PDB file of N, CA, C and O in Angstrom:
ATOM      1  N   MET A   1     196.677 101.623  81.232  1.00  0.00           N
ATOM      2  CA  MET A   1     196.605 101.566  82.673  1.00  0.00           C
ATOM      3  C   MET A   1     195.392 102.370  83.145  1.00  0.00           C
ATOM      4  O   MET A   1     194.839 103.180  82.401  1.00  0.00           O
ATOM      5  N   ILE A   2     194.989 102.130  84.403  1.00  0.00           N
ATOM      6  CA  ILE A   2     193.824 102.809  84.964  1.00  0.00           C
ATOM      7  C   ILE A   2     194.218 104.217  85.408  1.00  0.00           C
ATOM      8  O   ILE A   2     195.285 104.449  85.978  1.00  0.00           O
ATOM      9  N   ASP A   3     193.319 105.128  85.122  1.00  0.00           N
ATOM     10  CA  ASP A   3     193.517 106.527  85.518  1.00  0.00           C
ATOM     11  C   ASP A   3     193.586 106.629  87.048  1.00  0.00           C
ATOM     12  O   ASP A   3     192.736 106.053  87.727  1.00  0.00           O
ATOM     13  N   PRO A   4     194.569 107.343  87.611  1.00  0.00           N
ATOM     14  CA  PRO A   4     194.685 107.450  89.080  1.00  0.00           C
ATOM     15  C   PRO A   4     193.448 108.048  89.737  1.00  0.00           C
ATOM     16  O   PRO A   4     193.082 107.664  90.848  1.00  0.00           O
ATOM     17  N   GLU A   5     192.806 108.986  89.052  1.00  0.00           N
ATOM     18  CA  GLU A   5     191.585 109.580  89.604  1.00  0.00           C
ATOM     19  C   GLU A   5     190.466 108.542  89.683  1.00  0.00           C
ATOM     20  O   GLU A   5     189.718 108.496  90.659  1.00  0.00           O
ATOM     21  N   LEU A   6     190.362 107.714  88.647  1.00  0.00           N
ATOM     22  CA  LEU A   6     189.353 106.650  88.619  1.00  0.00           C
ATOM     23  C   LEU A   6     189.663 105.614  89.696  1.00  0.00           C
ATOM     24  O   LEU A   6     188.754 105.127  90.368  1.00  0.00           O
ATOM     25  N   LEU A   7     190.922 105.279  89.859  1.00  0.00           N
ATOM     26  CA  LEU A   7     191.324 104.321  90.886  1.00  0.00           C
ATOM     27  C   LEU A   7     190.987 104.848  92.290  1.00  0.00           C
ATOM     28  O   LEU A   7     190.528 104.087  93.142  1.00  0.00           O
ATOM     29  N   ALA A   8     191.208 106.127  92.526  1.00  0.00           N
ATOM     30  CA  ALA A   8     190.876 106.728  93.817  1.00  0.00           C
ATOM     31  C   ALA A   8     189.371 106.665  94.063  1.00  0.00           C
ATOM     32  O   ALA A   8     188.930 106.376  95.175  1.00  0.00           O
ATOM     33  N   LYS A   9     188.588 106.936  93.024  1.00  0.00           N
ATOM     34  CA  LYS A   9     187.123 106.863  93.153  1.00  0.00           C
ATOM     35  C   LYS A   9     186.685 105.432  93.476  1.00  0.00           C
ATOM     36  O   LYS A   9     185.820 105.228  94.328  1.00  0.00           O
ATOM     37  N   LEU A  10     187.276 104.443  92.801  1.00  0.00           N
ATOM     38  CA  LEU A  10     186.929 103.042  93.047  1.00  0.00           C
ATOM     39  C   LEU A  10     187.273 102.642  94.481  1.00  0.00           C
ATOM     40  O   LEU A  10     186.502 101.926  95.120  1.00  0.00           O
ATOM     41  N   GLU A  11     188.403 103.087  94.989  1.00  0.00           N
ATOM     42  CA  GLU A  11     188.780 102.781  96.364  1.00  0.00           C
ATOM     43  C   GLU A  11     187.829 103.452  97.355  1.00  0.00           C
ATOM     44  O   GLU A  11     187.497 102.879  98.392  1.00  0.00           O
ATOM     45  N   GLU A  12     187.400 104.657  97.029  1.00  0.00           N
ATOM     46  CA  GLU A  12     186.439 105.358  97.879  1.00  0.00           C
ATOM     47  C   GLU A  12     185.101 104.619  97.905  1.00  0.00           C
ATOM     48  O   GLU A  12     184.487 104.473  98.962  1.00  0.00           O
ATOM     49  N   ILE A  13     184.663 104.164  96.762  1.00  0.00           N
ATOM     50  CA  ILE A  13     183.406 103.411  96.670  1.00  0.00           C
ATOM     51  C   ILE A  13     183.533 102.092  97.431  1.00  0.00           C
ATOM     52  O   ILE A  13     182.607 101.672  98.124  1.00  0.00           O
ATOM     53  N   ASN A  14     184.684 101.451  97.293  1.00  0.00           N
ATOM     54  CA  ASN A  14     184.911 100.185  97.991  1.00  0.00           C
ATOM     55  C   ASN A  14     184.874 100.395  99.506  1.00  0.00           C
ATOM     56  O   ASN A  14     184.303  99.574 100.225  1.00  0.00           O
ATOM     57  N   ALA A  15     185.471 101.474  99.997  1.00  0.00           N
ATOM     58  CA  ALA A  15     185.461 101.761 101.432  1.00  0.00           C
ATOM     59  C   ALA A  15     184.043 102.024 101.916  1.00  0.00           C
ATOM     60  O   ALA A  15     183.665 101.558 102.991  1.00  0.00           O
ATOM     61  N   LYS A  16     183.260 102.755 101.151  1.00  0.00           N
ATOM     62  CA  LYS A  16     181.870 103.031 101.530  1.00  0.00           C
ATOM     63  C   LYS A  16     181.041 101.749 101.527  1.00  0.00           C
ATOM     64  O   LYS A  16     180.194 101.551 102.398  1.00  0.00           O
ATOM     65  N   ALA A  17     181.288 100.875 100.540  1.00  0.00           N
ATOM     66  CA  ALA A  17     180.558  99.605 100.480  1.00  0.00           C
ATOM     67  C   ALA A  17     180.896  98.745 101.691  1.00  0.00           C
ATOM     68  O   ALA A  17     180.016  98.085 102.244  1.00  0.00           O
ATOM     69  N   GLU A  18     182.146  98.744 102.106  1.00  0.00           N
ATOM     70  CA  GLU A  18     182.556  97.969 103.281  1.00  0.00           C
ATOM     71  C   GLU A  18     181.881  98.506 104.546  1.00  0.00           C
ATOM     72  O   GLU A  18     181.433  97.724 105.385  1.00  0.00           O
ATOM     73  N   LYS A  19     181.804  99.818 104.689  1.00  0.00           N
ATOM     74  CA  LYS A  19     181.116 100.410 105.837  1.00  0.00           C
ATOM     75  C   LYS A  19     179.633 100.052 105.834  1.00  0.00           C
ATOM     76  O   LYS A  19     179.058  99.762 106.884  1.00  0.00           O
ATOM     77  N   ALA A  20     179.017 100.072 104.659  1.00  0.00           N
ATOM     78  CA  ALA A  20     177.600  99.717 104.550  1.00  0.00           C
ATOM     79  C   ALA A  20     177.384  98.255 104.919  1.00  0.00           C
ATOM     80  O   ALA A  20     176.402  97.916 105.579  1.00  0.00           O
ATOM     81  N   TYR A  21     178.302  97.386 104.493  1.00  0.00           N
ATOM     82  CA  TYR A  21     178.202  95.965 104.820  1.00  0.00           C
ATOM     83  C   TYR A  21     178.314  95.761 106.331  1.00  0.00           C
ATOM     84  O   TYR A  21     177.545  94.995 106.912  1.00  0.00           O
ATOM     85  N   GLN A  22     179.259  96.437 106.964  1.00  0.00           N
ATOM     86  CA  GLN A  22     179.422  96.298 108.407  1.00  0.00           C
ATOM     87  C   GLN A  22     178.196  96.825 109.154  1.00  0.00           C
ATOM     88  O   GLN A  22     177.792  96.243 110.161  1.00  0.00           O
ATOM     89  N   ALA A  23     177.610  97.901 108.681  1.00  0.00           N
ATOM     90  CA  ALA A  23     176.395  98.431 109.311  1.00  0.00           C
ATOM     91  C   ALA A  23     175.238  97.442 109.151  1.00  0.00           C
ATOM     92  O   ALA A  23     174.453  97.243 110.078  1.00  0.00           O
ATOM     93  N   ALA A  24     175.139  96.832 107.990  1.00  0.00           N
ATOM     94  CA  ALA A  24     174.074  95.854 107.761  1.00  0.00           C
ATOM     95  C   ALA A  24     174.259  94.627 108.648  1.00  0.00           C
ATOM     96  O   ALA A  24     173.280  94.095 109.173  1.00  0.00           O
ATOM     97  N   GLU A  25     175.488  94.174 108.821  1.00  0.00           N
ATOM     98  CA  GLU A  25     175.762  93.030 109.686  1.00  0.00           C
ATOM     99  C   GLU A  25     175.435  93.368 111.140  1.00  0.00           C
ATOM    100  O   GLU A  25     174.884  92.538 111.863  1.00  0.00           O
ATOM    101  N   SER A  26     175.770  94.565 111.561  1.00  0.00           N
ATOM    102  CA  SER A  26     175.458  94.996 112.917  1.00  0.00           C
ATOM    103  C   SER A  26     173.950  95.016 113.138  1.00  0.00           C
ATOM    104  O   SER A  26     173.470  94.575 114.182  1.00  0.00           O
ATOM    105  N   THR A  27     173.212  95.517 112.177  1.00  0.00           N
ATOM    106  CA  THR A  27     171.753  95.557 112.268  1.00  0.00           C
ATOM    107  C   THR A  27     171.177  94.153 112.284  1.00  0.00           C
ATOM    108  O   THR A  27     170.232  93.882 113.025  1.00  0.00           O
ATOM    109  N   ARG A  28     171.734  93.254 111.474  1.00  0.00           N
ATOM    110  CA  ARG A  28     171.262  91.868 111.430  1.00  0.00           C
ATOM    111  C   ARG A  28     171.445  91.199 112.786  1.00  0.00           C
ATOM    112  O   ARG A  28     170.539  90.523 113.272  1.00  0.00           O
ATOM    113  N   LYS A  29     172.606  91.384 113.395  1.00  0.00           N
ATOM    114  CA  LYS A  29     172.854  90.788 114.711  1.00  0.00           C
ATOM    115  C   LYS A  29     171.912  91.377 115.762  1.00  0.00           C
ATOM    116  O   LYS A  29     171.408  90.649 116.617  1.00  0.00           O
ATOM    117  N   TYR A  30     171.674  92.675 115.704  1.00  0.00           N
ATOM    118  CA  TYR A  30     170.763  93.328 116.639  1.00  0.00           C
ATOM    119  C   TYR A  30     169.349  92.748 116.508  1.00  0.00           C
ATOM    120  O   TYR A  30     168.703  92.444 117.511  1.00  0.00           O
ATOM    121  N   LEU A  31     168.882  92.601 115.285  1.00  0.00           N
ATOM    122  CA  LEU A  31     167.535  92.055 115.070  1.00  0.00           C
ATOM    123  C   LEU A  31     167.455  90.598 115.514  1.00  0.00           C
ATOM    124  O   LEU A  31     166.435  90.174 116.058  1.00  0.00           O
ATOM    125  N   PHE A  32     168.521  89.826 115.286  1.00  0.00           N
ATOM    126  CA  PHE A  32     168.537  88.432 115.719  1.00  0.00           C
ATOM    127  C   PHE A  32     168.378  88.342 117.235  1.00  0.00           C
ATOM    128  O   PHE A  32     167.540  87.586 117.727  1.00  0.00           O
ATOM    129  N   TRP A  33     169.174  89.105 117.972  1.00  0.00           N
ATOM    130  CA  TRP A  33     169.105  89.041 119.431  1.00  0.00           C
ATOM    131  C   TRP A  33     167.804  89.626 119.961  1.00  0.00           C
ATOM    132  O   TRP A  33     167.315  89.194 121.006  1.00  0.00           O
ATOM    133  N   THR A  34     167.241  90.591 119.266  1.00  0.00           N
ATOM    134  CA  THR A  34     165.926  91.095 119.655  1.00  0.00           C
ATOM    135  C   THR A  34     164.892  89.981 119.532  1.00  0.00           C
ATOM    136  O   THR A  34     164.030  89.837 120.399  1.00  0.00           O
ATOM    137  N   GLY A  35     164.970  89.200 118.469  1.00  0.00           N
ATOM    138  CA  GLY A  35     164.065  88.068 118.291  1.00  0.00           C
ATOM    139  C   GLY A  35     164.245  87.011 119.360  1.00  0.00           C
ATOM    140  O   GLY A  35     163.264  86.462 119.861  1.00  0.00           O
ATOM    141  N   VAL A  36     165.492  86.719 119.717  1.00  0.00           N
ATOM    142  CA  VAL A  36     165.760  85.721 120.756  1.00  0.00           C
ATOM    143  C   VAL A  36     165.180  86.171 122.090  1.00  0.00           C
ATOM    144  O   VAL A  36     164.552  85.379 122.791  1.00  0.00           O
ATOM    145  N   VAL A  37     165.383  87.429 122.443  1.00  0.00           N
ATOM    146  CA  VAL A  37     164.855  87.951 123.706  1.00  0.00           C
ATOM    147  C   VAL A  37     163.331  87.952 123.683  1.00  0.00           C
ATOM    148  O   VAL A  37     162.696  87.641 124.691  1.00  0.00           O
ATOM    149  N   THR A  38     162.741  88.296 122.547  1.00  0.00           N
ATOM    150  CA  THR A  38     161.280  88.287 122.430  1.00  0.00           C
ATOM    151  C   THR A  38     160.726  86.890 122.661  1.00  0.00           C
ATOM    152  O   THR A  38     159.740  86.719 123.378  1.00  0.00           O
ATOM    153  N   VAL A  39     161.349  85.902 122.062  1.00  0.00           N
ATOM    154  CA  VAL A  39     160.900  84.513 122.251  1.00  0.00           C
ATOM    155  C   VAL A  39     161.052  84.116 123.715  1.00  0.00           C
ATOM    156  O   VAL A  39     160.160  83.492 124.289  1.00  0.00           O
ATOM    157  N   ALA A  40     162.169  84.473 124.309  1.00  0.00           N
ATOM    158  CA  ALA A  40     162.417  84.078 125.692  1.00  0.00           C
ATOM    159  C   ALA A  40     161.445  84.740 126.663  1.00  0.00           C
ATOM    160  O   ALA A  40     161.040  84.120 127.646  1.00  0.00           O
ATOM    161  N   LEU A  41     161.069  85.979 126.405  1.00  0.00           N
ATOM    162  CA  LEU A  41     160.238  86.710 127.356  1.00  0.00           C
ATOM    163  C   LEU A  41     158.744  86.628 127.086  1.00  0.00           C
ATOM    164  O   LEU A  41     157.947  86.895 127.986  1.00  0.00           O
ATOM    165  N   ILE A  42     158.342  86.268 125.880  1.00  0.00           N
ATOM    166  CA  ILE A  42     156.913  86.256 125.551  1.00  0.00           C
ATOM    167  C   ILE A  42     156.426  84.864 125.166  1.00  0.00           C
ATOM    168  O   ILE A  42     155.464  84.364 125.748  1.00  0.00           O
ATOM    169  N   VAL A  43     157.068  84.243 124.206  1.00  0.00           N
ATOM    170  CA  VAL A  43     156.563  82.974 123.669  1.00  0.00           C
ATOM    171  C   VAL A  43     156.714  81.836 124.675  1.00  0.00           C
ATOM    172  O   VAL A  43     155.773  81.070 124.879  1.00  0.00           O
ATOM    173  N   LEU A  44     157.877  81.713 125.304  1.00  0.00           N
ATOM    174  CA  LEU A  44     158.069  80.611 126.250  1.00  0.00           C
ATOM    175  C   LEU A  44     157.114  80.679 127.444  1.00  0.00           C
ATOM    176  O   LEU A  44     156.575  79.643 127.833  1.00  0.00           O
ATOM    177  N   PRO A  45     156.881  81.853 128.044  1.00  0.00           N
ATOM    178  CA  PRO A  45     155.868  81.897 129.114  1.00  0.00           C
ATOM    179  C   PRO A  45     154.460  81.534 128.618  1.00  0.00           C
ATOM    180  O   PRO A  45     153.692  80.911 129.350  1.00  0.00           O
ATOM    181  N   LEU A  46     154.125  81.911 127.403  1.00  0.00           N
ATOM    182  CA  LEU A  46     152.805  81.529 126.865  1.00  0.00           C
ATOM    183  C   LEU A  46     152.687  80.025 126.716  1.00  0.00           C
ATOM    184  O   LEU A  46     151.628  79.457 126.986  1.00  0.00           O
ATOM    185  N   ILE A  47     153.753  79.376 126.294  1.00  0.00           N
ATOM    186  CA  ILE A  47     153.740  77.911 126.192  1.00  0.00           C
ATOM    187  C   ILE A  47     153.582  77.307 127.584  1.00  0.00           C
ATOM    188  O   ILE A  47     152.846  76.337 127.766  1.00  0.00           O
ATOM    189  N   GLY A  48     154.271  77.878 128.558  1.00  0.00           N
ATOM    190  CA  GLY A  48     154.127  77.404 129.929  1.00  0.00           C
ATOM    191  C   GLY A  48     152.715  77.579 130.455  1.00  0.00           C
ATOM    192  O   GLY A  48     152.200  76.706 131.154  1.00  0.00           O
ATOM    193  N   LEU A  49     152.084  78.698 130.124  1.00  0.00           N
ATOM    194  CA  LEU A  49     150.704  78.920 130.549  1.00  0.00           C
ATOM    195  C   LEU A  49     149.748  77.932 129.901  1.00  0.00           C
ATOM    196  O   LEU A  49     148.737  77.560 130.496  1.00  0.00           O
ATOM    197  N   ALA A  50     150.061  77.509 128.690  1.00  0.00           N
ATOM    198  CA  ALA A  50     149.203  76.527 128.015  1.00  0.00           C
ATOM    199  C   ALA A  50     149.137  75.226 128.811  1.00  0.00           C
ATOM    200  O   ALA A  50     148.139  74.508 128.740  1.00  0.00           O
ATOM    201  N   PHE A  51     150.193  74.915 129.569  1.00  0.00           N
ATOM    202  CA  PHE A  51     150.177  73.720 130.411  1.00  0.00           C
ATOM    203  C   PHE A  51     149.693  74.024 131.824  1.00  0.00           C
ATOM    204  O   PHE A  51     149.072  73.169 132.456  1.00  0.00           O
ATOM    205  N   ALA A  52     149.964  75.214 132.327  1.00  0.00           N
ATOM    206  CA  ALA A  52     149.633  75.543 133.712  1.00  0.00           C
ATOM    207  C   ALA A  52     148.147  75.842 133.905  1.00  0.00           C
ATOM    208  O   ALA A  52     147.569  75.447 134.917  1.00  0.00           O
ATOM    209  N   ILE A  53     147.525  76.533 132.955  1.00  0.00           N
ATOM    210  CA  ILE A  53     146.118  76.920 133.115  1.00  0.00           C
ATOM    211  C   ILE A  53     145.191  75.698 133.192  1.00  0.00           C
ATOM    212  O   ILE A  53     144.346  75.662 134.086  1.00  0.00           O
ATOM    213  N   PRO A  54     145.300  74.706 132.316  1.00  0.00           N
ATOM    214  CA  PRO A  54     144.415  73.535 132.465  1.00  0.00           C
ATOM    215  C   PRO A  54     144.616  72.800 133.801  1.00  0.00           C
ATOM    216  O   PRO A  54     143.657  72.310 134.397  1.00  0.00           O
ATOM    217  N   GLN A  55     145.857  72.733 134.255  1.00  0.00           N
ATOM    218  CA  GLN A  55     146.116  72.081 135.540  1.00  0.00           C
ATOM    219  C   GLN A  55     145.491  72.891 136.677  1.00  0.00           C
ATOM    220  O   GLN A  55     144.928  72.318 137.610  1.00  0.00           O
ATOM    221  N   PHE A  56     145.589  74.210 136.604  1.00  0.00           N
ATOM    222  CA  PHE A  56     144.973  75.069 137.624  1.00  0.00           C
ATOM    223  C   PHE A  56     143.460  74.908 137.619  1.00  0.00           C
ATOM    224  O   PHE A  56     142.845  74.802 138.681  1.00  0.00           O
ATOM    225  N   ILE A  57     142.852  74.888 136.437  1.00  0.00           N
ATOM    226  CA  ILE A  57     141.392  74.740 136.345  1.00  0.00           C
ATOM    227  C   ILE A  57     140.966  73.387 136.905  1.00  0.00           C
ATOM    228  O   ILE A  57     139.965  73.288 137.616  1.00  0.00           O
ATOM    229  N   SER A  58     141.729  72.354 136.583  1.00  0.00           N
ATOM    230  CA  SER A  58     141.407  71.031 137.115  1.00  0.00           C
ATOM    231  C   SER A  58     141.491  71.016 138.642  1.00  0.00           C
ATOM    232  O   SER A  58     140.611  70.477 139.313  1.00  0.00           O
ATOM    233  N   SER A  59     142.534  71.598 139.175  1.00  0.00           N
ATOM    234  CA  SER A  59     142.700  71.667 140.631  1.00  0.00           C
ATOM    235  C   SER A  59     141.587  72.487 141.264  1.00  0.00           C
ATOM    236  O   SER A  59     141.063  72.117 142.315  1.00  0.00           O
ATOM    237  N   TYR A  60     141.227  73.579 140.643  1.00  0.00           N
ATOM    238  CA  TYR A  60     140.179  74.470 141.156  1.00  0.00           C
ATOM    239  C   TYR A  60     138.823  73.756 141.162  1.00  0.00           C
ATOM    240  O   TYR A  60     138.103  73.805 142.158  1.00  0.00           O
ATOM    241  N   THR A  61     138.481  73.109 140.077  1.00  0.00           N
ATOM    242  CA  THR A  61     137.186  72.432 140.013  1.00  0.00           C
ATOM    243  C   THR A  61     137.148  71.246 140.969  1.00  0.00           C
ATOM    244  O   THR A  61     136.096  70.942 141.531  1.00  0.00           O
ATOM    245  N   THR A  62     138.283  70.569 141.162  1.00  0.00           N
ATOM    246  CA  THR A  62     138.330  69.474 142.123  1.00  0.00           C
ATOM    247  C   THR A  62     138.083  70.009 143.541  1.00  0.00           C
ATOM    248  O   THR A  62     137.376  69.384 144.332  1.00  0.00           O
ATOM    249  N   THR A  63     138.661  71.147 143.845  1.00  0.00           N
ATOM    250  CA  THR A  63     138.458  71.763 145.152  1.00  0.00           C
ATOM    251  C   THR A  63     136.994  72.138 145.359  1.00  0.00           C
ATOM    252  O   THR A  63     136.432  71.916 146.432  1.00  0.00           O
ATOM    253  N   LEU A  64     136.377  72.712 144.315  1.00  0.00           N
ATOM    254  CA  LEU A  64     134.966  73.097 144.423  1.00  0.00           C
ATOM    255  C   LEU A  64     134.084  71.867 144.567  1.00  0.00           C
ATOM    256  O   LEU A  64     133.124  71.879 145.338  1.00  0.00           O
ATOM    257  N   THR A  65     134.394  70.823 143.845  1.00  0.00           N
ATOM    258  CA  THR A  65     133.587  69.610 143.920  1.00  0.00           C
ATOM    259  C   THR A  65     133.746  68.942 145.277  1.00  0.00           C
ATOM    260  O   THR A  65     132.776  68.431 145.837  1.00  0.00           O
ATOM    261  N   GLY A  66     134.953  68.942 145.804  1.00  0.00           N
ATOM    262  CA  GLY A  66     135.214  68.332 147.109  1.00  0.00           C
ATOM    263  C   GLY A  66     134.592  69.124 148.245  1.00  0.00           C
ATOM    264  O   GLY A  66     134.327  68.559 149.307  1.00  0.00           O
ATOM    265  N   ALA A  67     134.352  70.411 148.055  1.00  0.00           N
ATOM    266  CA  ALA A  67     133.757  71.254 149.108  1.00  0.00           C
ATOM    267  C   ALA A  67     132.239  71.122 149.129  1.00  0.00           C
ATOM    268  O   ALA A  67     131.583  71.634 150.035  1.00  0.00           O
ATOM    269  N   GLY A  68     131.692  70.451 148.156  1.00  0.00           N
ATOM    270  CA  GLY A  68     130.243  70.243 148.134  1.00  0.00           C
ATOM    271  C   GLY A  68     129.472  71.394 147.534  1.00  0.00           C
ATOM    272  O   GLY A  68     128.278  71.546 147.793  1.00  0.00           O
ATOM    273  N   LEU A  69     130.145  72.214 146.726  1.00  0.00           N
ATOM    274  CA  LEU A  69     129.444  73.363 146.132  1.00  0.00           C
ATOM    275  C   LEU A  69     128.786  73.000 144.857  1.00  0.00           C
ATOM    276  O   LEU A  69     128.153  73.846 144.226  1.00  0.00           O
TER     277      LEU A  69
END
């Protein structure tokens, strides 16, 4: 049979491993949501600007051309 002292050590190690796993999962979720917020606040507006800036330049140059400058 397994020594009771060894069994206690194994249970202690198992409890520590479970805590480490839960901490790693918490960190993973935190990093995931940080990435989602980063995309929402930085990347999506940049994509929008990629469409808005050419339209603005076109409108601006049309205005300048129509004014006779």
